[in-house]
C-alpha positions as a Markdown table, in Angstrom:
| # | Residue | x | y | z |
|---|---|---|---|---|
| 1 | Met | -7.6 | -14.9 | 2.9 |
| 2 | Asn | -6.1 | -12.0 | 1.1 |
| 3 | Ile | -6.9 | -10.9 | -2.4 |
| 4 | His | -5.4 | -8.6 | -5.0 |
| 5 | Glu | -6.3 | -4.9 | -5.4 |
| 6 | Tyr | -8.1 | -5.5 | -8.7 |
| 7 | Gln | -10.2 | -8.2 | -7.2 |
| 8 | Ala | -11.0 | -6.0 | -4.2 |
| 9 | Lys | -12.2 | -3.3 | -6.6 |
| 10 | Gln | -14.3 | -5.6 | -8.4 |
| 11 | Leu | -16.1 | -6.6 | -5.1 |
| 12 | Leu | -16.4 | -2.9 | -4.1 |
| 13 | Ala | -18.0 | -2.0 | -7.4 |
| 14 | Lys | -20.5 | -4.8 | -7.1 |
| 15 | His | -21.7 | -3.3 | -3.9 |
| 16 | Gly | -22.1 | 0.3 | -5.3 |
| 17 | Val | -18.6 | 1.8 | -4.7 |
| 18 | Ala | -17.2 | 3.9 | -7.5 |
| 19 | Val | -13.8 | 2.6 | -8.3 |
| 20 | Ser | -11.0 | 3.3 | -10.8 |
| 21 | Leu | -11.0 | 0.1 | -12.9 |
| 22 | Gly | -8.2 | -0.9 | -15.2 |
| 23 | Asp | -6.8 | -3.8 | -17.1 |
| 24 | Val | -4.8 | -6.7 | -15.4 |
| 25 | Cys | -1.7 | -7.5 | -17.5 |
| 26 | Val | 0.7 | -10.4 | -17.2 |
| 27 | Thr | 3.2 | -9.4 | -20.0 |
| 28 | Pro | 4.8 | -6.1 | -21.0 |
| 29 | Glu | 3.1 | -6.4 | -24.4 |
| 30 | Glu | -0.3 | -6.5 | -22.8 |
| 31 | Ala | 0.5 | -3.5 | -20.6 |
| 32 | Arg | 1.6 | -1.5 | -23.7 |
| 33 | Ser | -1.6 | -2.4 | -25.6 |
| 34 | Ser | -3.8 | -1.4 | -22.6 |
| 35 | Ala | -2.0 | 1.9 | -22.2 |
| 36 | Ala | -2.1 | 2.6 | -25.9 |
| 37 | Lys | -5.9 | 2.5 | -25.7 |
| 38 | Arg | -6.0 | 4.9 | -22.9 |
| 39 | Phe | -3.7 | 7.4 | -24.5 |
| 40 | Ala | -5.9 | 7.1 | -27.7 |
| 41 | Glu | -8.8 | 8.2 | -25.5 |
| 42 | Gly | -7.0 | 11.3 | -24.6 |
| 43 | Tyr | -5.5 | 10.6 | -21.2 |
| 44 | Lys | -2.0 | 12.0 | -20.6 |
| 45 | Arg | -0.7 | 9.4 | -18.2 |
| 46 | Val | -1.3 | 5.9 | -17.0 |
| 47 | Ile | -0.2 | 4.1 | -13.8 |
| 48 | Leu | 1.3 | 0.7 | -13.5 |
| 49 | Lys | 0.5 | -1.0 | -10.2 |
| 50 | Ser | 2.2 | -4.2 | -8.9 |
| 51 | Gln | -0.4 | -6.7 | -7.8 |
| 52 | Ile | 1.0 | -8.5 | -4.8 |
| 53 | His | -0.5 | -9.4 | -1.4 |
| 54 | Ala | 1.3 | -6.7 | 0.5 |
| 55 | Gly | 1.0 | -2.9 | 1.3 |
| 56 | Gly | 3.5 | -0.2 | 0.8 |
| 57 | Arg | 4.0 | -0.9 | -2.9 |
| 58 | Gly | 4.5 | 2.6 | -3.9 |
| 59 | Ser | 7.5 | 3.1 | -1.6 |
| 60 | Gly | 8.9 | -0.4 | -2.2 |
| 61 | Thr | 12.0 | -1.3 | -4.2 |
| 62 | Phe | 12.6 | -4.1 | -6.7 |
| 63 | Lys | 15.6 | -6.2 | -6.2 |
| 64 | Asn | 16.7 | -5.2 | -9.8 |
| 65 | Gly | 17.1 | -1.6 | -8.4 |
| 66 | Leu | 13.8 | -0.1 | -9.8 |
| 67 | Lys | 12.3 | 2.1 | -7.0 |
| 68 | Gly | 8.6 | 2.0 | -6.6 |
| 69 | Gly | 6.0 | -0.8 | -7.2 |
| 70 | Val | 3.6 | 1.9 | -8.6 |
| 71 | Gln | 4.9 | 3.7 | -11.7 |
| 72 | Phe | 3.5 | 6.6 | -13.7 |
| 73 | Cys | 4.1 | 6.5 | -17.5 |
| 74 | Ser | 3.4 | 9.1 | -20.3 |
| 75 | Asn | 3.5 | 7.0 | -23.5 |
| 76 | Pro | 3.2 | 3.4 | -24.5 |
| 77 | Ala | 6.9 | 2.9 | -25.1 |
| 78 | Glu | 7.6 | 4.0 | -21.5 |
| 79 | Val | 4.9 | 1.6 | -20.3 |
| 80 | Tyr | 6.5 | -1.3 | -22.1 |
| 81 | Ala | 10.0 | -0.4 | -20.7 |
| 82 | Ile | 8.9 | -0.1 | -17.1 |
| 83 | Ala | 6.6 | -3.1 | -17.2 |
| 84 | Lys | 9.7 | -5.2 | -18.3 |
| 85 | Lys | 11.4 | -4.1 | -15.2 |
| 86 | Met | 8.4 | -5.0 | -12.9 |
| 87 | Leu | 7.0 | -8.2 | -14.2 |
| 88 | Gly | 8.8 | -11.3 | -13.1 |
| 89 | Gln | 10.9 | -9.2 | -10.6 |
| 90 | Val | 10.9 | -9.3 | -6.8 |
| 91 | Leu | 9.3 | -6.2 | -5.0 |
| 92 | Val | 10.4 | -5.5 | -1.4 |
| 93 | Thr | 8.1 | -3.4 | 0.8 |
| 94 | Lys | 7.7 | -2.7 | 4.5 |
| 95 | Gln | 5.1 | -5.6 | 4.6 |
| 96 | Thr | 6.9 | -8.2 | 2.6 |
| 97 | Gly | 10.1 | -8.6 | 4.6 |
| 98 | Pro | 13.5 | -8.7 | 2.9 |
| 99 | Glu | 12.6 | -11.6 | 0.8 |
| 100 | Gly | 10.0 | -9.6 | -1.1 |
| 101 | Arg | 7.2 | -10.9 | -3.5 |
| 102 | Leu | 7.4 | -11.8 | -7.1 |
| 103 | Val | 5.3 | -9.6 | -9.3 |
| 104 | Arg | 3.3 | -11.6 | -11.7 |
| 105 | Lys | 0.6 | -9.1 | -12.6 |
| 106 | Leu | 0.2 | -5.5 | -13.2 |
| 107 | Leu | -2.9 | -3.2 | -13.1 |
| 108 | Val | -2.9 | -0.5 | -15.8 |
| 109 | Glu | -5.1 | 2.4 | -15.0 |
| 110 | Thr | -5.6 | 6.1 | -16.2 |
| 111 | Val | -4.4 | 8.9 | -14.0 |
| 112 | Gln | -7.0 | 11.6 | -13.1 |
| 113 | Ser | -6.4 | 15.1 | -11.6 |
| 114 | Phe | -7.1 | 15.1 | -7.9 |
| 115 | Asp | -6.4 | 17.2 | -4.8 |
| 116 | Thr | -7.4 | 14.9 | -2.0 |
| 117 | Glu | -6.3 | 11.6 | -0.4 |
| 118 | His | -8.9 | 10.3 | 2.1 |
| 119 | Phe | -8.8 | 7.0 | 4.0 |
| 120 | Val | -11.8 | 4.8 | 4.6 |
| 121 | Ala | -12.0 | 1.4 | 6.3 |
| 122 | Val | -14.2 | -1.0 | 8.1 |
| 123 | Val | -12.7 | -3.5 | 10.6 |
| 124 | Leu | -14.0 | -5.8 | 13.4 |
| 125 | Asp | -13.3 | -4.3 | 16.8 |
| 126 | Arg | -12.9 | -7.6 | 18.7 |
| 127 | Ser | -12.9 | -5.8 | 22.1 |
| 128 | Ile | -16.6 | -4.9 | 21.6 |
| 129 | Gly | -17.6 | -7.5 | 19.0 |
| 130 | Gln | -18.9 | -4.9 | 16.5 |
| 131 | Pro | -17.8 | -3.5 | 13.2 |
| 132 | Val | -16.2 | 0.0 | 13.3 |
| 133 | Met | -15.9 | 2.4 | 10.3 |
| 134 | Met | -12.9 | 4.7 | 10.3 |
| 135 | Val | -12.2 | 7.7 | 8.1 |
| 136 | Cys | -9.3 | 10.1 | 7.9 |
| 137 | Arg | -8.7 | 13.2 | 5.8 |
| 138 | Glu | -5.0 | 12.3 | 5.5 |
| 139 | Gly | -5.0 | 9.1 | 3.4 |
| 140 | Gly | -2.1 | 7.8 | 1.1 |
| 141 | Met | 0.8 | 5.5 | 1.7 |
| 142 | Asp | 1.6 | 6.7 | 5.2 |
| 143 | Ile | -1.6 | 6.2 | 7.0 |
| 144 | Glu | 0.1 | 4.3 | 9.8 |
| 145 | Glu | 2.3 | 7.3 | 10.5 |
| 146 | Val | -0.8 | 9.6 | 10.6 |
| 147 | Ala | -2.4 | 7.2 | 13.1 |
| 148 | Ala | 0.7 | 7.4 | 15.3 |
| 149 | Arg | 1.3 | 11.2 | 15.0 |
| 150 | Ala | -2.3 | 12.4 | 15.1 |
| 151 | Pro | -4.8 | 9.7 | 16.3 |
| 152 | Gln | -7.5 | 12.3 | 16.8 |
| 153 | Ser | -7.6 | 12.8 | 13.0 |
| 154 | Ile | -9.2 | 9.4 | 12.6 |
| 155 | Ile | -12.9 | 9.6 | 13.1 |
| 156 | Thr | -14.8 | 6.4 | 13.9 |
| 157 | Glu | -18.4 | 5.1 | 14.1 |
| 158 | Val | -19.3 | 1.9 | 15.8 |
| 159 | Ile | -21.9 | 0.1 | 13.7 |
| 160 | Asp | -24.8 | -2.0 | 15.1 |
| 161 | Pro | -24.6 | -5.3 | 13.1 |
| 162 | Val | -28.4 | -5.7 | 13.3 |
| 163 | Leu | -29.1 | -2.2 | 11.9 |
| 164 | Gly | -26.0 | -1.8 | 9.7 |
| 165 | Leu | -24.5 | 1.6 | 8.8 |
| 166 | Met | -27.2 | 4.2 | 9.4 |
| 167 | Pro | -27.6 | 7.1 | 7.0 |
| 168 | Cys | -26.9 | 9.6 | 9.9 |
| 169 | Gln | -23.6 | 7.7 | 10.6 |
| 170 | Ala | -22.6 | 7.8 | 7.0 |
| 171 | Arg | -23.3 | 11.6 | 6.8 |
| 172 | His | -21.4 | 12.3 | 9.9 |
| 173 | Leu | -18.4 | 10.4 | 8.5 |
| 174 | Ala | -18.8 | 12.3 | 5.1 |
| 175 | Phe | -18.8 | 15.7 | 6.9 |
| 176 | Ser | -15.7 | 14.6 | 8.8 |
| 177 | Leu | -14.0 | 14.2 | 5.5 |
| 178 | Gly | -15.2 | 17.6 | 4.4 |
| 179 | Leu | -17.4 | 16.2 | 1.7 |
| 180 | Thr | -20.5 | 18.4 | 1.5 |
| 181 | Gly | -22.8 | 19.9 | -1.1 |
| 182 | Ala | -22.8 | 17.9 | -4.4 |
| 183 | Leu | -20.3 | 15.4 | -3.0 |
| 184 | Leu | -22.4 | 14.5 | 0.1 |
| 185 | Gly | -24.7 | 12.1 | -1.7 |
| 186 | Pro | -21.9 | 10.2 | -3.5 |
| 187 | Ala | -20.0 | 10.0 | -0.2 |
| 188 | Val | -22.8 | 8.4 | 1.7 |
| 189 | Lys | -23.3 | 6.0 | -1.2 |
| 190 | Ile | -19.6 | 5.1 | -1.2 |
| 191 | Leu | -19.4 | 4.6 | 2.6 |
| 192 | Thr | -22.6 | 2.5 | 2.6 |
| 193 | Gly | -21.1 | 0.4 | -0.1 |
| 194 | Val | -17.9 | -0.2 | 1.7 |
| 195 | Tyr | -19.9 | -1.4 | 4.7 |
| 196 | Arg | -22.1 | -3.6 | 2.6 |
| 197 | Thr | -18.9 | -5.2 | 1.0 |
| 198 | Trp | -17.5 | -5.9 | 4.5 |
| 199 | Trp | -20.8 | -7.4 | 5.7 |
| 200 | Glu | -21.9 | -9.4 | 2.6 |
| 201 | Cys | -18.3 | -10.8 | 1.9 |
| 202 | Glu | -17.8 | -11.6 | 5.6 |
| 203 | Ala | -14.5 | -9.7 | 5.6 |
| 204 | Thr | -12.2 | -8.9 | 8.4 |
| 205 | Leu | -11.0 | -5.7 | 6.6 |
| 206 | Val | -12.3 | -3.5 | 3.8 |
| 207 | Glu | -10.1 | -0.5 | 3.1 |
| 208 | Ile | -10.0 | 2.4 | 0.6 |
| 209 | Asn | -6.7 | 4.2 | 0.6 |
| 210 | Pro | -6.9 | 6.7 | -1.1 |
| 211 | Leu | -10.4 | 7.9 | -1.8 |
| 212 | His | -10.1 | 10.8 | -4.3 |
| 213 | Ile | -12.2 | 13.6 | -5.5 |
| 214 | Val | -11.2 | 13.1 | -9.2 |
| 215 | Glu | -11.8 | 15.7 | -11.9 |
| 216 | Tyr | -12.4 | 14.2 | -15.3 |
| 217 | Met | -11.3 | 15.7 | -18.6 |
| 218 | Asp | -14.8 | 17.3 | -19.0 |
| 219 | Gly | -14.3 | 19.2 | -15.6 |
| 220 | Ser | -16.8 | 17.1 | -13.7 |
| 221 | Gln | -15.9 | 15.9 | -10.1 |
| 222 | Val | -16.6 | 12.5 | -8.7 |
| 223 | Leu | -15.5 | 10.4 | -5.7 |
| 224 | Val | -13.5 | 7.4 | -6.7 |
| 225 | Ala | -11.8 | 4.7 | -4.8 |
| 226 | Val | -8.3 | 4.6 | -6.3 |
| 227 | Asp | -7.0 | 1.7 | -4.3 |
| 228 | Gly | -8.8 | -1.0 | -2.4 |
| 229 | Lys | -7.8 | -3.8 | 0.1 |
| 230 | Ile | -9.9 | -6.6 | 1.4 |
| 231 | Asn | -9.1 | -9.4 | 3.8 |
| 232 | Leu | -11.7 | -12.2 | 3.9 |
| 233 | Glu | -12.5 | -14.4 | 6.9 |
| 234 | Asp | -11.2 | -17.9 | 6.2 |
| 235 | Asn | -13.8 | -19.5 | 8.4 |
| 236 | Ala | -16.6 | -18.0 | 6.5 |
| 237 | Leu | -15.3 | -19.0 | 2.9 |
| 238 | His | -17.4 | -22.2 | 2.8 |
| 239 | Arg | -20.5 | -19.9 | 2.5 |
| 240 | His | -18.9 | -18.1 | -0.4 |
| 241 | Pro | -17.5 | -20.4 | -3.2 |
| 242 | Glu | -17.4 | -17.4 | -5.4 |
| 243 | Leu | -14.9 | -15.8 | -3.1 |
| 244 | Gln | -12.8 | -18.9 | -2.8 |
| 245 | Glu | -12.2 | -18.7 | -6.4 |
| 246 | Leu | -10.2 | -15.4 | -5.9 |
| 247 | Arg | -7.5 | -17.2 | -3.9 |
| 248 | Asp | -4.0 | -16.8 | -5.5 |
| 249 | Phe | -1.9 | -19.7 | -4.4 |
| 250 | Asp | 1.2 | -18.0 | -6.0 |
| 251 | Glu | 1.0 | -15.4 | -3.3 |
| 252 | Glu | 1.0 | -17.9 | -0.4 |
| 253 | Asp | 3.8 | -19.9 | 1.2 |
| 254 | Pro | 3.7 | -23.4 | -0.3 |
| 255 | Leu | 3.9 | -25.0 | 3.1 |
| 256 | Glu | 1.0 | -23.0 | 4.3 |
| 257 | Val | -0.9 | -24.1 | 1.2 |
| 258 | Glu | -0.1 | -27.7 | 1.8 |
| 259 | Ala | -1.1 | -27.5 | 5.5 |
| 260 | Ser | -4.6 | -26.1 | 4.5 |
| 261 | Tyr | -5.2 | -29.4 | 2.5 |
| 262 | Tyr | -4.9 | -31.3 | 5.9 |
| 263 | Asn | -6.9 | -28.6 | 7.8 |
| 264 | Leu | -3.8 | -27.7 | 9.8 |
| 265 | Ser | -3.2 | -24.1 | 11.0 |
| 266 | Tyr | 0.3 | -23.4 | 9.9 |
| 267 | Ile | 2.2 | -20.2 | 9.6 |
| 268 | Lys | 5.9 | -20.1 | 8.7 |
| 269 | Leu | 8.2 | -18.0 | 10.8 |
| 270 | Asp | 11.9 | -17.2 | 10.6 |
| 271 | Gly | 13.3 | -19.3 | 13.4 |
| 272 | Asp | 14.9 | -22.8 | 13.6 |
| 273 | Ile | 12.7 | -24.6 | 16.2 |
| 274 | Ala | 9.5 | -26.2 | 14.8 |
| 275 | Cys | 6.5 | -26.4 | 16.9 |
| 276 | Leu | 3.7 | -29.0 | 16.8 |
| 277 | Val | 1.0 | -28.2 | 19.1 |
| 278 | Asn | -2.8 | -28.7 | 19.7 |
| 279 | Gly | -4.7 | -25.5 | 20.4 |
| 280 | Ala | -4.0 | -21.9 | 19.3 |
| 281 | Gly | -3.5 | -20.6 | 22.8 |
| 282 | Leu | -1.1 | -23.4 | 23.7 |
| 283 | Ala | 0.8 | -22.8 | 20.4 |
| 284 | Met | 1.1 | -19.1 | 21.3 |
| 285 | Ser | 2.4 | -20.0 | 24.7 |
| 286 | Thr | 4.8 | -22.5 | 23.3 |
| 287 | Met | 6.3 | -19.9 | 21.0 |
| 288 | Asp | 6.6 | -17.4 | 23.8 |
| 289 | Ile | 8.4 | -19.9 | 26.1 |
| 290 | Ile | 10.9 | -20.8 | 23.3 |
| 291 | Lys | 11.7 | -17.1 | 23.0 |
| 292 | Tyr | 11.9 | -16.8 | 26.7 |
| 293 | Tyr | 14.8 | -19.4 | 26.7 |
| 294 | His | 16.4 | -17.5 | 23.8 |
| 295 | Gly | 15.2 | -19.7 | 21.0 |
| 296 | Lys | 13.4 | -18.8 | 17.8 |
| 297 | Pro | 10.3 | -20.6 | 16.6 |
| 298 | Ala | 10.2 | -21.7 | 13.1 |
| 299 | Asn | 6.4 | -21.9 | 12.8 |
| 300 | Phe | 3.0 | -21.8 | 14.3 |
| 301 | Leu | 1.4 | -25.1 | 13.8 |
| 302 | Asp | -2.0 | -26.0 | 15.5 |
| 303 | Val | -3.0 | -29.6 | 14.6 |
| 304 | Gly | -6.4 | -29.0 | 16.4 |
| 305 | Gly | -8.4 | -30.9 | 18.9 |
| 306 | Gly | -9.0 | -34.1 | 17.1 |
| 307 | Ala | -6.0 | -34.7 | 14.7 |
| 308 | Ser | -5.7 | -38.2 | 13.1 |
| 309 | Pro | -2.3 | -39.9 | 12.7 |
| 310 | Asp | -2.3 | -39.0 | 9.0 |
| 311 | Gln | -2.6 | -35.3 | 10.0 |
| 312 | Val | 0.2 | -35.6 | 12.5 |
| 313 | Gly | 2.3 | -37.3 | 9.9 |
| 314 | Ala | 1.4 | -34.5 | 7.4 |
| 315 | Ala | 2.4 | -31.9 | 10.1 |
| 316 | Phe | 5.8 | -33.5 | 10.5 |
| 317 | Lys | 6.4 | -33.5 | 6.7 |
| 318 | Ile | 5.4 | -29.9 | 6.5 |
| 319 | Ile | 7.6 | -28.6 | 9.3 |
| 320 | Thr | 10.7 | -30.7 | 8.3 |
| 321 | Thr | 10.3 | -29.5 | 4.7 |
| 322 | Asp | 11.5 | -26.1 | 6.0 |
| 323 | Pro | 15.2 | -26.2 | 5.6 |
| 324 | Ser | 15.8 | -23.8 | 8.5 |
| 325 | Val | 14.4 | -26.2 | 11.1 |
| 326 | Lys | 17.1 | -27.7 | 13.4 |
| 327 | Ala | 14.8 | -29.2 | 16.1 |
| 328 | Ile | 11.2 | -30.0 | 16.8 |
| 329 | Leu | 9.1 | -29.4 | 20.0 |
| 330 | Val | 5.9 | -31.4 | 20.3 |
| 331 | Asn | 3.7 | -29.9 | 23.0 |
| 332 | Ile | 0.3 | -31.6 | 23.4 |
| 333 | Phe | -2.3 | -31.3 | 26.1 |
| 334 | Gly | -4.7 | -34.3 | 25.6 |
| 335 | Gly | -8.3 | -33.3 | 26.1 |
| 336 | Ile | -10.3 | -34.3 | 23.0 |
| 337 | Met | -7.0 | -35.1 | 21.5 |
| 338 | Arg | -5.5 | -38.4 | 22.8 |
| 339 | Cys | -1.9 | -38.3 | 23.5 |
| 340 | Asp | -1.3 | -41.8 | 22.2 |
| 341 | Ile | -2.5 | -40.7 | 18.8 |
| 342 | Ile | 0.2 | -38.0 | 18.8 |
| 343 | Ala | 2.8 | -40.5 | 20.0 |
| 344 | Ser | 1.9 | -43.0 | 17.3 |
| 345 | Gly | 2.1 | -40.2 | 14.8 |
| 346 | Ile | 5.5 | -39.1 | 16.0 |
| 347 | Val | 6.9 | -42.6 | 15.8 |
| 348 | Ala | 5.4 | -43.2 | 12.3 |
| 349 | Ala | 6.7 | -39.9 | 11.0 |
| 350 | Val | 10.2 | -40.4 | 12.3 |
| 351 | Lys | 10.4 | -43.8 | 10.7 |
| 352 | Glu | 8.8 | -42.9 | 7.4 |
| 353 | Tyr | 10.8 | -39.7 | 6.8 |
| 354 | Lys | 14.0 | -41.1 | 8.5 |
| 355 | Leu | 14.2 | -38.0 | 10.7 |
| 356 | Thr | 17.4 | -37.3 | 12.5 |
| 357 | Leu | 16.5 | -33.9 | 13.7 |
| 358 | Pro | 16.3 | -33.6 | 17.6 |
| 359 | Ile | 12.7 | -34.1 | 18.8 |
| 360 | Val | 11.5 | -33.0 | 22.3 |
| 361 | Ala | 8.0 | -34.2 | 23.3 |
| 362 | Arg | 6.0 | -32.9 | 26.2 |
| 363 | Leu | 2.6 | -34.7 | 26.5 |
| 364 | Glu | 0.0 | -34.4 | 29.1 |
| 365 | Gly | -3.6 | -35.4 | 29.5 |
| 366 | Asn | -5.8 | -38.1 | 27.8 |
| 367 | Asn | -4.0 | -41.4 | 27.6 |
| 368 | Val | -0.5 | -39.8 | 28.4 |
| 369 | Glu | 0.9 | -42.9 | 30.1 |
| 370 | Leu | 0.1 | -45.0 | 26.9 |
| 371 | Ala | 1.7 | -42.3 | 24.8 |
| 372 | Arg | 4.9 | -42.3 | 27.0 |
| 373 | Ser | 5.1 | -46.1 | 26.7 |
| 374 | Ile | 4.7 | -45.8 | 22.8 |
| 375 | Leu | 7.6 | -43.3 | 22.7 |
| 376 | Arg | 9.7 | -45.3 | 25.2 |
| 377 | Asp | 9.2 | -48.7 | 23.4 |
| 378 | Ser | 9.8 | -47.2 | 19.9 |
| 379 | Gly | 13.6 | -47.4 | 20.2 |
| 380 | Leu | 13.9 | -43.9 | 18.8 |
| 381 | Asp | 15.9 | -41.1 | 20.2 |
| 382 | Ile | 13.0 | -38.9 | 21.3 |
| 383 | Val | 13.6 | -36.7 | 24.3 |
| 384 | Thr | 10.7 | -36.3 | 26.7 |
| 385 | Ala | 9.8 | -33.5 | 29.2 |
| 386 | Asp | 7.4 | -33.1 | 32.0 |
| 387 | Ser | 6.9 | -29.5 | 31.8 |
| 388 | Met | 6.8 | -26.7 | 29.2 |
| 389 | Ser | 9.9 | -25.1 | 30.7 |
| 390 | Glu | 11.8 | -28.2 | 30.6 |
| 391 | Ala | 10.8 | -28.9 | 27.0 |
| 392 | Ala | 11.7 | -25.4 | 25.9 |
| 393 | Glu | 15.1 | -25.6 | 27.6 |
| 394 | Lys | 15.8 | -28.9 | 26.0 |
| 395 | Val | 14.7 | -28.1 | 22.5 |
| 396 | Val | 16.6 | -24.7 | 22.5 |
| 397 | Ala | 19.8 | -26.5 | 23.6 |
| 398 | Ala | 19.3 | -29.2 | 20.9 |
| 399 | Ala | 18.8 | -26.6 | 18.2 |
| 400 | Ala | 22.0 | -24.8 | 19.2 |
| 401 | Thr | 24.1 | -27.9 | 18.6 |
| 402 | Ala | 22.1 | -29.6 | 15.8 |
| 403 | Thr | 23.2 | -29.9 | 12.2 |
| 404 | Arg | 20.6 | -30.1 | 9.5 |
| 405 | Ala | 20.1 | -33.6 | 8.2 |
| 406 | Val | 16.7 | -34.7 | 7.2 |
| 407 | Ser | 15.2 | -36.5 | 4.1 |
| 408 | Val | 11.6 | -36.1 | 3.3 |
């Protein structure tokens, strides 16, 4: 589960990380009022930051022509004018795709003087089953380019999950960032806090980019996390009801939200062949073989190992709600899952939703003969296949000639 920058900063602050906090605003008037308070305190500039679940906001472009989802302003009037061009508008970044994301919230923060942009992150290295902390002196918007150009500049520490981040590891990473003297202690505290956030929130990623050495108006220097990103592990959220409350349904695809209500694993893609499969590995293989035969999958959909007829019906409703779908491939290997349950669900869904889209079904395993008889005796025009290759060829051919006609 993704969360917004301002929410990530709140979690980081809770675990001892110094962050640049601001006001979350949903109207231009609120943004102007927040900025006015900052200017009254003596600050010279404020920054307006679009809150969407995507990176690359600073280098993004709004569909109304405004360049940059992060804007610097020097007075309340400018804040109001820029906020009107950002709120309610679609921002396109490298991570959103051409469709972009609608900006519903802005984070208004003060701008401090700084001369560094460091990168800090904790991720799970699945190849070794342990968390890894990474730091780099070159932070900022183009950290991916830095990693590709100079991978040796990224310093890592593998963390023992039993021991946690050791002080010696935190000091080594701080030294690698050039943080010594009076900044060494605060650096160790921030790095430790970043790891604690990752561990206690059961996150898959905690990232600070950039980490600044900020100079305040009184001349003092402090380390501050200016931007934060946290991805939470969906499978652990049942242990964290307080984190579930951070979910922003407006930032998620409506079909993916509906699928979650039925415990279906669904991800929308940009193709026209819908996939209904049991098992994540089989689902990936199904999408691969569709691509092999020059088709384009419209989704990843795993109904799991023990889906009920209601879940199968819900899966059909979800995939056929996608207007780009022209054909459906059902690929089921019955182990725990009974093939006759899937077959009954297919028949019920076709009749209930009056589906006219081509459907190709490849069923193998538990109760497969019963399943085939259910499909055969239904009187419906459902194409069957004995292998994945045959199923893929048939569904790609069907999608190429199909016209969209479905009522759900």
